[in-house]
N, C-alpha and C positions, 0 to 999 in steps of 0.2 A: 509231585506232579498232580494236577487237579483231576479228580475223577470225572469222566464224561460218560455219556450213554454208550459210546463205542467201547470204552474201557470195560464197562460192566458187561456188555455183550461178549467181549472177548474173554472175560473171566469165566462166563458161562461156557464159552467155547472150550476153554482149557479144562473145565470141570467135566464136560462131556468127553473130552479126549482122554481124561484120566479113567473115565468109566469104561472106555474101550479096552483098556489094559486089564480091567477086572472082569471082562467078558460081556459087558452090557452092550446092547445094540446102540449104534450111533445114528440118530435120525437123519442127518444130512447124507450119510452114505446110503441109507435106505432109500432116500429120495433119488439119488443118482442111480442106484441099482434098479429102481423101478422102470428105468428107460430100457433096460436090457431086452425084455421080450420084444418090444417094438423094433429095436435095432437088429435082433436076431432074425426077426421076420423079414426085414429089409435085406439082410445078408442072404437069406434063403432065396428070396425073389431074385436077387442079383445073380446068384449062382445058377439058377434055372432059366434065366432070361437069355433067349437067343435073338439077336438083332438081325432080322432077315429081310424086313421090308419097312415101309414108312410107318405102318401101324405099330410094329414092335419097337421101331426107333422112337416113336412118340411115348411108348411105355417107358423106354429107357430114360428119356428126358424127364418124364414125370417122376420116375424113381430117383433120379439124381437130384431133382428139386426137393423131394421129400428128405433125402439124405442131408442136403445142405440145411434144410429147415431144422432137422433134429440136431445137427451139429451146432447151429446157432442157439437153439434152446439150451443145450448143455453148457455152451460157453457163457451165455448170459447168466445162467444159474451159478456157474463157478465164480464168475467175477463178483456177483452180488453176495455170495456166501463168504468169500475171503476178504471182502472189503474192510470189515471191522478189524480183522486181525492184521491186515496190511497197514492200516492206519496206526494201529498200536505198535507194530514193529517199527514203522517209520518214526514214531515219537521216541521210542527207546533208542533207535540209532542216532537220532538228532541229539538227544540228551548226552549219550555216551560220547559222540563225536566232539561236542563242546568241551567236555571234560578231558578227552584225549588231547585236544588242541591246547588246553591250558597246561596239561602235564608236559607236552612237547615244548612249550614255551619256557617252562621252568627248567627243563633239562638243557635247552639251548643256552639259556642265560648262565647256568652253572658251568657248562662246558666252555663258554666264551671266557669266563673269569679264570678257569683253570688253564686255558690256552695262553692268556695274558701272563699268568704266573709262570707257565712253562717257558715262554719267551724270555722273561726276565731271568729265570733260573739258568737257561742255556747260555745267556750272555755272561752271567756270573761265573759259570763253570768254565766257559771259554777263557775269560780273563784270568781265572785261577790257574788253569792249565798253562797259560803263557808265563805266569809268574813262577810257577813251579819249574817249568822248563829252563827259564833263565837262572833260577837258583841252582838247579841241578848242574847246569853247565859251569857256573862259577865255582861250585864246590867240587866238581869232578866226580860226582856220585849220581847213581840212578835213584830218582825218587819216584815211587809209585803214586800215580794220581788216583785218588779214590773215585769210584764210579758215582754218577749222579744218583741221588735217592729216587726210588720208584714211587710213583703216585699210586698208592693202594691203601685199602682199609680192610677191616674185618669183613665188610659186606660187599665191597666192590674193588675193582682194579682197573687201571687204564691200559688199553692196548691200541695199537695203530694198524690200520689196514690201508694199503696203498691202492687207490683207484686210478685207472689210466683213461684219459679222455683224448679226443682228437679234434682237429680243426683242419678242414681242407683249405689249403692256401693256394693251390694251383690245380684246377680241375683237369687241365690238359695232360698233366703228368700221372694222373690216377689210372691204373690199369683197368681195362674194360670189365674184367670179372668182378669188380667192386661196384659196378653200376647195375641197378635193378630196373626191370621193365615196369612201367606204370600201367598195370593191367586195367585199372579203373578208367584211365584216360583213353586207352585203346577201345574199351567197350563203349564209352560215351561217343567216340567218333564213329564207330561202326554203326551204332544205333541211329546216327544222323546220316548214314549212307555213304560215308567216306571210305575210300580204299587206302590202305596203309602198306607201304613197301615192307617186304619181309614178314608179313602177317597173312596166314591162310585163314580165310573167312568161310565158315561152314554155316549154312542156313538150315534150320530144323523147324518144321511146322508142327506146333503142338496144339491139341484141342483143349479149350477151356469152356466150361458151362456156367452160365450165370443164372441164378434163380430169380424169377420175377415175383 
């Protein structure tokens, strides 16, 4: 994979991360921690704020705006900081996925060929069992049919797992307890002001504050 600036930055990121384990300070964490005094101050103000009139309500709104501003600053910093590592992780995932897909195709091809062989072998064993049965009857003796050879090697073996699937062929016959309520569809209709039989609608007014 070709080196890019993002890769180099991420290698430095890993090096810094290793230094954390040896006890050294991590600059990015220090930058995040530097916001703590301001946030603690906001927390103290909020704890001591009593909203009793329009003046204190205005203070509360301004405090909320400051909280949202600080939240956005931290979120922007977080996204900017992890972007190089996110790109690096994405490149690694993409490369590994391509190789995984190739390995899965190889396995599928081999399993298909083994399945074809198995079908042929089953037909051969079936024909052999019929011949042995006829010979056994003609001779009047019991002849033991040898079991089919197992497909196995030193490093791998074949096993079978039965999976059960279903298909609804007549919806009218399916019992009610197998049907699920479409909650998303109900919520969408309620949002549009529709009444739905059998559904209790509860309205709750919640406060939201938007920073200007």
